[in-house]
DSSP file (Angstrom, degrees, kcal/mol; ACC not computed):
  #  RESIDUE AA STRUCTURE BP1 BP2  ACC     N-H-->O    O-->H-N    N-H-->O    O-->H-N    TCO  KAPPA ALPHA  PHI   PSI    X-CA   Y-CA   Z-CA
    1    1 A M              0   0    0      0, 0.0     2,-0.3     0, 0.0     6,-0.0   0.000 360.0 360.0 360.0 146.8   -3.6  -13.0   -0.3
    2    2 A H        -     0   0    0      6,-0.0     2,-0.1    38,-0.0    37,-0.1  -0.952 360.0 -97.4-135.1 154.9   -5.1  -12.0   -3.7
    3    3 A E        +     0   0    0     35,-0.3     2,-0.2    -2,-0.3     5,-0.2  -0.459  53.7 157.0 -68.1 147.0   -6.1   -8.8   -5.3
    4    4 A S  B >   -A    7   0A   0      3,-2.1     3,-0.8    -2,-0.1    -1,-0.0  -0.815  60.6 -69.2-152.2-169.7   -9.8   -8.0   -4.9
    5    5 A E  T 3  S+     0   0    0     -2,-0.2    23,-0.2     1,-0.2    24,-0.1   0.773 136.5  31.4 -62.9 -24.4  -12.3   -5.1   -4.9
    6    6 A Q  T 3  S+     0   0    0      1,-0.1    25,-2.5    24,-0.1     2,-0.4   0.255 113.5  66.2-119.6  12.0  -10.7   -4.0   -1.6
    7    7 A V  E <   +Ab   4  31A   0     -3,-0.8    -3,-2.1    23,-0.2     2,-0.4  -0.993  54.2 178.3-136.7 129.5   -7.1   -5.1   -2.0
    8    8 A E  E     - b   0  32A   0     23,-2.3    25,-2.8    -2,-0.4     2,-0.4  -0.993  13.8-150.8-130.2 136.2   -4.6   -3.8   -4.5
    9    9 A F  E     - b   0  33A   0     -2,-0.4     2,-0.4    23,-0.2    25,-0.2  -0.875  11.2-177.2-107.0 139.9   -0.9   -4.9   -4.9
   10   10 A K  E     - b   0  34A   0     23,-2.7    25,-3.5    -2,-0.4    26,-1.5  -0.994  20.3-152.4-131.9 127.1    1.9   -2.6   -6.2
   11   11 A Q  S    S-     0   0    0     -2,-0.4     2,-0.3    24,-0.2    26,-0.1   0.865  82.9  -6.2 -65.3 -35.5    5.4   -4.0   -6.6
   12   12 A Q  S    S-     0   0    0     24,-0.1     2,-0.2    23,-0.1    -1,-0.1  -0.935  94.6 -69.2-150.2 170.0    6.8   -0.5   -6.0
   13   13 A Y        +     0   0    0     -2,-0.3     2,-0.3    21,-0.1     3,-0.0  -0.458  50.7 178.4 -65.3 133.1    5.6    3.1   -5.6
   14   14 A V    >   -     0   0    0     -2,-0.2     3,-1.9     1,-0.1     4,-0.1  -0.981  37.9-123.7-133.5 148.6    4.1    4.6   -8.8
   15   15 A D  T >  S+     0   0    0     -2,-0.3     3,-1.4     1,-0.3     4,-0.1   0.808 107.0  69.4 -61.4 -29.9    2.6    8.0   -9.3
   16   16 A D  T >>  +     0   0    0      1,-0.3     3,-1.7     2,-0.1     4,-0.8   0.490  68.9  96.9 -68.8  -1.1   -0.7    6.5  -10.5
   17   17 A I  H <>  +     0   0    0     -3,-1.9     4,-2.3     1,-0.3    -1,-0.3   0.784  69.6  71.4 -58.5 -25.1   -1.3    5.2   -7.0
   18   18 A K  H <> S+     0   0    0     -3,-1.4     4,-2.4     1,-0.2    -1,-0.3   0.832  91.4  57.3 -62.2 -30.7   -3.5    8.2   -6.5
   19   19 A K  H <> S+     0   0    0     -3,-1.7     4,-2.6     2,-0.2    -1,-0.2   0.913 107.8  46.4 -65.6 -42.0   -6.1    6.7   -8.9
   20   20 A E  H  X S+     0   0    0     -4,-0.8     4,-2.6     2,-0.2     5,-0.2   0.899 111.3  52.1 -66.1 -40.0   -6.4    3.6   -6.7
   21   21 A I  H  X S+     0   0    0     -4,-2.3     4,-2.4     2,-0.2    -2,-0.2   0.937 112.5  45.2 -60.8 -46.5   -6.6    5.8   -3.6
   22   22 A I  H  X S+     0   0    0     -4,-2.4     4,-2.1     2,-0.2    75,-0.3   0.922 111.4  53.6 -62.0 -44.6   -9.4    7.8   -5.2
   23   23 A G  H  X S+     0   0    0     -4,-2.6    89,-0.8     1,-0.2     4,-0.8   0.911 111.5  44.4 -57.8 -45.1  -11.1    4.6   -6.4
   24   24 A F  H ><>S+     0   0    0     -4,-2.6     5,-2.4     1,-0.2     3,-0.8   0.923 113.0  50.8 -66.0 -43.8  -11.2    3.1   -2.9
   25   25 A A  H 3<5S+     0   0    0     -4,-2.4    67,-2.0     1,-0.2    -1,-0.2   0.804 112.1  48.4 -65.4 -28.6  -12.3    6.4   -1.3
   26   26 A N  H 3<5S+     0   0    0     -4,-2.1    -1,-0.2    84,-0.2    -2,-0.2   0.604 123.3  25.4 -87.6 -11.9  -15.2    6.6   -3.8
   27   27 A T  T <<5S-     0   0    0     -4,-0.8    -3,-0.1    -3,-0.8     3,-0.1   0.403 126.5 -37.2-117.2-107.8  -16.4    3.0   -3.4
   28   28 A K  T   5S-     0   0    0      1,-0.3    63,-0.3   -23,-0.2    -3,-0.1   0.309  80.9-112.9-109.4   8.4  -16.0    0.7   -0.4
   29   29 A G      < +     0   0    0     -5,-2.4    -1,-0.3    61,-0.3     2,-0.3  -0.175  43.2 175.0  79.5 174.9  -12.6    1.6    0.9
   30   30 A G  E     - C   0  89A   0     59,-2.7    59,-3.5    -3,-0.1     2,-0.4  -0.971  27.4 -89.2 167.0-177.4   -9.6   -0.8    0.7
   31   31 A T  E     -bC   7  88A   0    -25,-2.5   -23,-2.3    -2,-0.3     2,-0.5  -0.979  19.8-156.7-128.5 133.7   -5.9   -1.4    1.2
   32   32 A I  E     -bC   8  87A   0     55,-2.4    55,-2.9    -2,-0.4     2,-0.6  -0.929  10.1-157.2-105.9 129.8   -3.0   -1.0   -1.1
   33   33 A Y  E >   -bC   9  86A   0    -25,-2.8   -23,-2.7    -2,-0.5     3,-0.7  -0.939   3.0-160.6-109.6 116.5    0.1   -3.0   -0.4
   34   34 A I  E 3  S+bC  10  85A   0     51,-3.0    51,-2.3    -2,-0.6   -23,-0.2  -0.870  78.0  41.7 -99.7 121.5    3.3   -1.6   -1.8
   35   35 A G  T 3  S+     0   0    0    -25,-3.5     9,-2.8    -2,-0.6     8,-2.6   0.450  90.9 101.3 116.9  11.1    6.0   -4.3   -2.1
   36   36 A I  B <   -E   42   0B   0    -26,-1.5    -1,-0.3    -3,-0.7     6,-0.2  -0.996  66.9-132.1-127.3 127.7    3.8   -7.1   -3.3
   37   37 A A    >   -     0   0    0      4,-2.9     3,-2.5    -2,-0.4   -27,-0.1  -0.272  32.4-101.0 -71.6 162.3    3.7   -8.1   -7.0
   38   38 A D  T 3  S+     0   0    0      1,-0.3   -35,-0.3     2,-0.1    -1,-0.1   0.780 123.1  58.2 -55.8 -29.0    0.4   -8.6   -8.8
   39   39 A D  T 3  S-     0   0    0      2,-0.1    -1,-0.3   -37,-0.1     3,-0.1   0.425 123.1-103.9 -83.6   3.2    0.8  -12.4   -8.4
   40   40 A G  S <  S+     0   0    0     -3,-2.5     2,-0.4     1,-0.3    -2,-0.1   0.422  73.0 144.3  92.2  -1.2    0.9  -12.0   -4.6
   41   41 A H        -     0   0    0      1,-0.1    -4,-2.9    -5,-0.1     2,-0.5  -0.589  50.5-128.4 -75.0 126.6    4.7  -12.6   -4.3
   42   42 A V  B     +E   36   0B   0     -2,-0.4    -6,-0.2    -6,-0.2    -1,-0.1  -0.652  38.6 162.0 -79.3 120.2    6.2  -10.4   -1.6
   43   43 A V        -     0   0    0     -8,-2.6    -7,-0.2    -2,-0.5    -1,-0.2   0.642  34.3-148.8-108.4 -24.1    9.2   -8.4   -2.9
   44   44 A G        -     0   0    0     -9,-2.8     2,-0.3    38,-0.2    40,-0.2   0.022   9.8-100.2  78.6 170.5    9.4   -5.8   -0.2
   45   45 A V        -     0   0    0     38,-1.8    38,-0.4   -11,-0.1   -33,-0.1  -0.935  11.5-141.2-129.7 154.3   10.5   -2.1   -0.4
   46   46 A D  S    S+     0   0    0     -2,-0.3    -1,-0.1     1,-0.2    -2,-0.0   0.865  93.7  24.9 -84.1 -38.5   13.9   -0.6    0.5
   47   47 A D     >  +     0   0    0      1,-0.1     4,-1.7    36,-0.1     3,-0.4  -0.682  61.8 170.4-131.4  78.6   12.7    2.7    2.1
   48   48 A P  H  > S+     0   0    0      0, 0.0     4,-2.5     0, 0.0     5,-0.2   0.837  78.4  57.4 -61.8 -33.6    9.2    2.5    3.5
   49   49 A D  H  > S+     0   0    0      1,-0.2     4,-2.2     2,-0.2     5,-0.1   0.906 106.7  48.6 -64.2 -40.3    9.3    5.9    5.2
   50   50 A M  H  > S+     0   0    0     -3,-0.4     4,-2.4     2,-0.2    -1,-0.2   0.891 111.0  51.2 -64.9 -39.4   10.1    7.7    2.0
   51   51 A I  H  X S+     0   0    0     -4,-1.7     4,-2.5     2,-0.2    -2,-0.2   0.926 109.7  49.1 -64.1 -45.2    7.2    5.8    0.2
   52   52 A I  H  X S+     0   0    0     -4,-2.5     4,-2.7     1,-0.2    -1,-0.2   0.912 111.5  49.9 -60.5 -42.4    4.8    6.9    3.0
   53   53 A Q  H  X S+     0   0    0     -4,-2.2     4,-2.3     1,-0.2    -1,-0.2   0.910 110.5  49.5 -63.2 -42.4    6.0   10.5    2.7
   54   54 A R  H  X S+     0   0    0     -4,-2.4     4,-2.2     2,-0.2    -2,-0.2   0.908 113.0  46.7 -63.7 -41.7    5.6   10.5   -1.1
   55   55 A I  H  X S+     0   0    0     -4,-2.5     4,-2.9     2,-0.2     5,-0.2   0.933 111.5  50.7 -66.7 -45.0    2.0    9.0   -0.9
   56   56 A A  H  X S+     0   0    0     -4,-2.7     4,-2.3     1,-0.2    -2,-0.2   0.901 112.3  47.8 -59.3 -41.5    1.0   11.5    1.9
   57   57 A N  H  X S+     0   0    0     -4,-2.3     4,-2.6     2,-0.2     5,-0.3   0.901 111.8  50.1 -65.5 -41.0    2.3   14.4   -0.3
   58   58 A T  H  X S+     0   0    0     -4,-2.2     4,-2.9     2,-0.2     5,-0.4   0.924 110.9  48.8 -62.6 -45.4    0.5   13.1   -3.3
   59   59 A V  H  X S+     0   0    0     -4,-2.9     4,-1.1     1,-0.2     8,-0.3   0.929 115.3  44.6 -60.6 -45.5   -2.8   12.7   -1.4
   60   60 A R  H  < S+     0   0    0     -4,-2.3    -2,-0.2    -5,-0.2    -1,-0.2   0.894 124.3  32.5 -65.9 -41.4   -2.4   16.3    0.0
   61   61 A D  H  < S+     0   0    0     -4,-2.6    -2,-0.2    -5,-0.2    -3,-0.2   0.763 126.1  32.9 -91.5 -27.2   -1.4   17.9   -3.3
   62   62 A A  H  < S+     0   0    0     -4,-2.9    38,-2.9    -5,-0.3     2,-0.4   0.552 101.5  71.7-113.8  -8.8   -3.2   15.9   -6.0
   63   63 A I  E  < S-F   99   0C   0     -4,-1.1     4,-0.2    -5,-0.4    36,-0.2  -0.925  70.3-129.2-118.2 135.2   -6.6   14.8   -4.6
   64   64 A R  E    S+F   98   0C   0     34,-2.7    34,-2.8    -2,-0.4     2,-0.2  -0.939  79.9  31.0-126.9 151.4   -9.6   16.9   -3.8
   65   65 A P  S    S-     0   0    0      0, 0.0    33,-0.1     0, 0.0    29,-0.1   0.790 110.5 -86.0 -62.9 176.2  -11.4   17.3   -1.5
   66   66 A D        +     0   0    0      1,-0.2    -2,-0.1    -2,-0.2    28,-0.1  -0.249  49.2 174.7 -56.3 127.8   -8.9   16.6    1.3
   67   67 A L    >   +     0   0    0     -8,-0.3     3,-2.2    -4,-0.2    -1,-0.2   0.372  45.3 108.3-114.0  -1.4   -8.7   12.8    1.9
   68   68 A S  G >  S+     0   0    0      1,-0.3     3,-1.5     2,-0.2    -1,-0.1   0.816  73.9  57.2 -52.6 -39.5   -5.9   12.8    4.4
   69   69 A M  G 3  S+     0   0    0      1,-0.3    -1,-0.3    -3,-0.1    -2,-0.1   0.608 102.9  56.1 -72.3  -9.4   -8.0   11.9    7.4
   70   70 A F  G <  S+     0   0    0     -3,-2.2    20,-3.0    20,-0.1     2,-0.4   0.247  94.5  81.7-104.2  11.9   -9.4    8.8    5.7
   71   71 A I  E <   -D   89   0A   0     -3,-1.5     2,-0.4    18,-0.2    18,-0.2  -0.959  52.9-171.6-124.4 136.3   -5.9    7.2    5.1
   72   72 A R  E     -D   88   0A   0     16,-2.4    16,-3.0    -2,-0.4     2,-0.3  -0.991   8.7-156.3-127.0 133.8   -3.7    5.2    7.4
   73   73 A Y  E     +D   87   0A   0     -2,-0.4     2,-0.3    14,-0.2    14,-0.2  -0.836  16.1 169.4-109.7 144.8   -0.2    4.1    6.7
   74   74 A E  E     -D   86   0A   0     12,-1.9    12,-3.5    -2,-0.3     2,-0.5  -0.986  28.7-137.2-153.2 143.4    1.7    1.2    8.2
   75   75 A V  E     -D   85   0A   0     -2,-0.3     2,-0.4    10,-0.2    10,-0.2  -0.910  28.8-170.5-101.1 126.2    4.9   -0.7    7.6
   76   76 A K  E     -D   84   0A   0      8,-3.2     8,-2.7    -2,-0.5     2,-0.6  -0.908  21.1-132.7-118.7 144.0    4.5   -4.5    7.9
   77   77 A L  E     +D   83   0A   0     -2,-0.4     2,-0.3     6,-0.2     6,-0.2  -0.852  32.5 177.7 -91.8 125.5    7.1   -7.3    7.9
   78   78 A M  E >>  +D   82   0A   0      4,-3.1     4,-2.3    -2,-0.6     3,-0.6  -0.932  60.7  19.0-129.0 153.8    6.1  -10.1    5.6
   79   79 A D  T 34 S-     0   0    0     -2,-0.3     2,-1.7     1,-0.3    -1,-0.2   0.888 125.2 -74.5  51.5  41.5    7.9  -13.3    4.7
   80   80 A S  T 34 S+     0   0    0     -3,-0.2    -1,-0.3     1,-0.2    -3,-0.0  -0.144 127.1  25.7  73.7 -39.7    9.9  -12.8    7.9
   81   81 A D  T <4 S+     0   0    0     -2,-1.7     2,-0.5    -3,-0.6    -1,-0.2   0.378  89.4 103.0-140.0   6.7   12.2  -10.0    6.7
   82   82 A K  E  <  - D   0  78A   0     -4,-2.3    -4,-3.1   -38,-0.1     2,-0.4  -0.843  59.1-137.4-104.5 129.7   10.6   -8.0    3.9
   83   83 A Q  E     - D   0  77A   0     -2,-0.5   -38,-1.8   -38,-0.4     2,-0.4  -0.686  22.3-176.7 -85.7 131.8    9.0   -4.5    4.5
   84   84 A V  E     - D   0  76A   0     -8,-2.7    -8,-3.2    -2,-0.4     2,-0.6  -0.985  21.3-134.0-127.3 136.9    5.7   -3.8    2.9
   85   85 A V  E     -CD  34  75A   0    -51,-2.3   -51,-3.0    -2,-0.4     2,-0.5  -0.821  17.3-157.8 -93.4 125.0    3.8   -0.5    3.1
   86   86 A S  E     -CD  33  74A   0    -12,-3.5   -12,-1.9    -2,-0.6     2,-0.6  -0.902   5.9-169.1-103.1 125.9    0.1   -0.8    3.8
   87   87 A V  E     -CD  32  73A   0    -55,-2.9   -55,-2.4    -2,-0.5     2,-0.6  -0.916   7.0-164.5-117.2 102.4   -2.1    2.1    2.7
   88   88 A E  E     -CD  31  72A   0    -16,-3.0   -16,-2.4    -2,-0.6     2,-0.5  -0.788   4.6-168.0 -93.5 121.2   -5.6    1.7    4.2
   89   89 A V  E     -CD  30  71A   0    -59,-3.5   -59,-2.7    -2,-0.6   -18,-0.2  -0.934   5.0-155.2-113.2 122.0   -8.2    3.9    2.6
   90   90 A Q        -     0   0    0    -20,-3.0   -61,-0.3    -2,-0.5     2,-0.2  -0.580  36.5 -91.0 -87.8 156.7  -11.6    4.4    4.1
   91   91 A I        -     0   0    0    -63,-0.3   -66,-0.2    -2,-0.2   -65,-0.2  -0.518  52.9-124.3 -64.1 132.9  -14.6    5.3    2.1
   92   92 A G        -     0   0    0    -67,-2.0     3,-0.4    -2,-0.2    -1,-0.1  -0.374   7.7-142.3 -83.1 159.6  -14.7    9.1    2.3
   93   93 A T  S    S+     0   0    0      1,-0.2    -1,-0.1    -2,-0.1    -2,-0.0   0.520  96.0  56.8 -96.8  -7.5  -17.6   11.3    3.5
   94   94 A H  S    S-     0   0    0    -28,-0.1    -1,-0.2   -29,-0.1   -68,-0.0  -0.232  93.0-159.9-117.3  43.3  -17.2   14.0    0.9
   95   95 A R        +     0   0    0     -3,-0.4    37,-0.2   -70,-0.1     2,-0.1  -0.303  59.9  61.1 -66.7 151.9  -17.4   12.0   -2.3
   96   96 A P        -     0   0    0      0, 0.0     2,-0.3     0, 0.0   -70,-0.1   0.435  65.9-169.3 -84.7 142.7  -16.7   12.2   -5.1
   97   97 A Y        +     0   0    0    -75,-0.3    13,-0.5    13,-0.2     2,-0.3  -0.702  16.2 173.0 -89.8 149.6  -12.9   12.5   -4.7
   98   98 A Y  E     -F   64   0C   0    -34,-2.8   -34,-2.7    -2,-0.3     2,-0.4  -0.967  40.1 -82.8-154.4 163.7  -11.0   13.4   -7.8
   99   99 A L  E >>  -F   63   0C   0      9,-2.2     4,-2.5     4,-0.3     3,-1.3  -0.609  35.3-140.4 -71.6 126.0   -7.7   14.4   -9.3
  100  100 A A  T 34 S+     0   0    0    -38,-2.9    -1,-0.2    -2,-0.4   -37,-0.1   0.849 101.7  54.9 -57.1 -35.2   -7.2   18.1   -8.7
  101  101 A S  T 34 S+     0   0    0    -39,-0.4    -1,-0.3     1,-0.2   -38,-0.1   0.688 117.1  34.4 -74.1 -17.8   -5.6   18.4  -12.2
  102  102 A K  T <4 S-     0   0    0     -3,-1.3    -2,-0.2     6,-0.1     6,-0.2   0.681  94.2-155.4-110.4 -25.0   -8.7   16.9  -13.9
  103  103 A G     <  -     0   0    0     -4,-2.5     2,-1.9     5,-0.2    -4,-0.3  -0.244  51.8 -28.1  79.2-169.3  -11.6   18.0  -11.9
  104  104 A L  S    S+     0   0    0     -6,-0.1    -1,-0.2     4,-0.1    -4,-0.1  -0.315 101.7 111.6 -82.4  54.6  -15.1   16.4  -11.5
  105  105 A R  S >> S-     0   0    0     -2,-1.9     3,-2.9     1,-0.0     4,-1.4  -0.845  85.7 -99.8-120.7 160.3  -15.0   14.8  -14.9
  106  106 A P  T 34 S+     0   0    0      0, 0.0    14,-0.5     0, 0.0     3,-0.2   0.819 122.7  57.9 -51.4 -33.3  -14.8   11.0  -15.7
  107  107 A E  T 34 S+     0   0    0      1,-0.2    -4,-0.1    -5,-0.1    -3,-0.1   0.548 113.7  39.4 -76.3  -3.0  -11.1   11.3  -16.4
  108  108 A G  T <4 S+     0   0    0     -3,-2.9    -9,-2.2    -6,-0.2     2,-0.5   0.553 105.3  69.5-116.2 -14.2  -10.6   12.7  -12.8
  109  109 A V     <  -     0   0    0     -4,-1.4    11,-2.7   -11,-0.2     2,-0.3  -0.918  63.3-171.9-112.2 130.7  -12.9   10.6  -10.8
  110  110 A Y  E     -G  119   0D   0    -13,-0.5     2,-0.3    -2,-0.5   -84,-0.2  -0.893   8.4-175.8-125.1 152.2  -12.2    6.9  -10.2
  111  111 A V  E     -G  118   0D   0      7,-2.6     7,-2.8    -2,-0.3     2,-0.4  -0.941  31.2-106.7-137.3 159.6  -14.1    3.9   -8.7
  112  112 A R  E     -G  117   0D   0    -89,-0.8     2,-0.4    -2,-0.3     5,-0.2  -0.758  29.8-178.8 -88.6 134.4  -13.2    0.3   -8.0
  113  113 A Q  E >   -G  116   0D   0      3,-3.0     3,-1.7    -2,-0.4     2,-0.3  -0.888  64.8 -54.4-131.8 100.3  -14.8   -2.3  -10.3
  114  114 A G  T 3  S-     0   0    0     -2,-0.4  -110,-0.1     1,-0.2     0, 0.0  -0.538 121.3 -18.2  66.2-125.4  -13.7   -5.8   -9.2
  115  115 A T  T 3  S+     0   0    0     -2,-0.3     2,-0.3  -112,-0.1    -1,-0.2   0.295 126.4  76.0 -96.3   9.9   -9.9   -5.9   -9.1
  116  116 A T  E <  S-G  113   0D   0     -3,-1.7    -3,-3.0  -108,-0.0     2,-0.5  -0.820  70.3-133.4-121.3 160.7   -9.5   -2.8  -11.3
  117  117 A T  E     +G  112   0D   0     -2,-0.3    -5,-0.2    -5,-0.2   -97,-0.1  -0.952  33.9 174.8-110.0 129.1   -9.8    1.0  -10.9
  118  118 A A  E     -G  111   0D   0     -7,-2.8    -7,-2.6    -2,-0.5     2,-0.0  -0.918  37.9 -88.3-134.8 156.6  -11.7    2.7  -13.7
  119  119 A P  E     -G  110   0D   0      0, 0.0    -9,-0.3     0, 0.0     2,-0.2  -0.383  49.2-117.4 -60.9 141.3  -13.0    6.2  -14.5
  120  120 A A        -     0   0    0    -11,-2.7   -11,-0.2   -14,-0.5   -12,-0.1  -0.525  25.5-115.7 -79.6 147.7  -16.4    6.8  -13.1
  121  121 A S     >  -     0   0    0     -2,-0.2     4,-2.4     1,-0.1     5,-0.2  -0.402  25.5-111.8 -75.7 160.7  -19.3    7.5  -15.4
  122  122 A E  H  > S+     0   0    0      1,-0.2     4,-2.4     2,-0.2     5,-0.2   0.871 119.9  54.7 -60.5 -36.1  -21.0   10.9  -15.3
  123  123 A T  H  > S+     0   0    0      2,-0.2     4,-2.2     1,-0.2    -1,-0.2   0.918 108.8  47.0 -63.2 -43.9  -24.1    9.2  -13.9
  124  124 A F  H  > S+     0   0    0      2,-0.2     4,-2.3     1,-0.2    -2,-0.2   0.887 110.4  52.9 -66.5 -38.7  -22.1    7.7  -11.1
  125  125 A I  H  X S+     0   0    0     -4,-2.4     4,-2.1     1,-0.2    -2,-0.2   0.934 110.1  47.8 -61.5 -46.1  -20.5   11.0  -10.3
  126  126 A R  H  X S+     0   0    0     -4,-2.4     4,-2.4     1,-0.2    -2,-0.2   0.893 110.1  53.0 -62.4 -39.1  -23.9   12.7  -10.1
  127  127 A A  H  X S+     0   0    0     -4,-2.2     4,-2.3     2,-0.2    -1,-0.2   0.908 108.4  49.7 -63.2 -41.6  -25.1    9.9   -7.8
  128  128 A M  H  X S+     0   0    0     -4,-2.3     4,-1.9     2,-0.2    -1,-0.2   0.908 110.1  51.1 -62.9 -41.3  -22.2   10.4   -5.5
  129  129 A I  H  X S+     0   0    0     -4,-2.1     4,-1.1     1,-0.2    -2,-0.2   0.925 111.1  47.9 -62.1 -44.8  -22.8   14.1   -5.3
  130  130 A R  H  < S+     0   0    0     -4,-2.4     3,-0.5     1,-0.2    -1,-0.2   0.908 110.3  52.8 -62.1 -42.0  -26.5   13.5   -4.5
  131  131 A E  H  < S+     0   0    0     -4,-2.3    -1,-0.2     1,-0.2    -2,-0.2   0.861 113.2  42.3 -62.6 -37.1  -25.6   11.0   -1.8
  132  132 A T  H  <        0   0    0     -4,-1.9    -1,-0.2     1,-0.2    -2,-0.2   0.576 360.0 360.0 -91.1  -9.0  -23.2   13.3    0.0
  133  133 A D     <        0   0    0     -4,-1.1    -1,-0.2    -3,-0.5    -2,-0.1   0.491 360.0 360.0 -76.8 360.0  -25.3   16.5   -0.2
């Protein structure tokens, strides 16, 4: 497996995961694997249930509009014995999604560009608003 426009690896849970979730929901959707290093090496996680709970709370509290119904969590066994959390994000129907603390500004709205997540331009934000109206 490799990172791509629709696949992101995180070695461990980080608070910035919300940016990747927003980026996937605003573009084509995708999957984040927590417990896999950027080079594709499976490292696993110790407490997948706690990670899922933290992500679900982050999605509920920090992302607007509500994106919960477009996310699916799963714990997968990889390399025989290592637990990895899979966070599958579908493209949302109420785009643009954004950080509640930043609002509908480029520093709050993210999109996927290749293997990276980047702030959306004002033009792209306006286009998403027109598409969903």
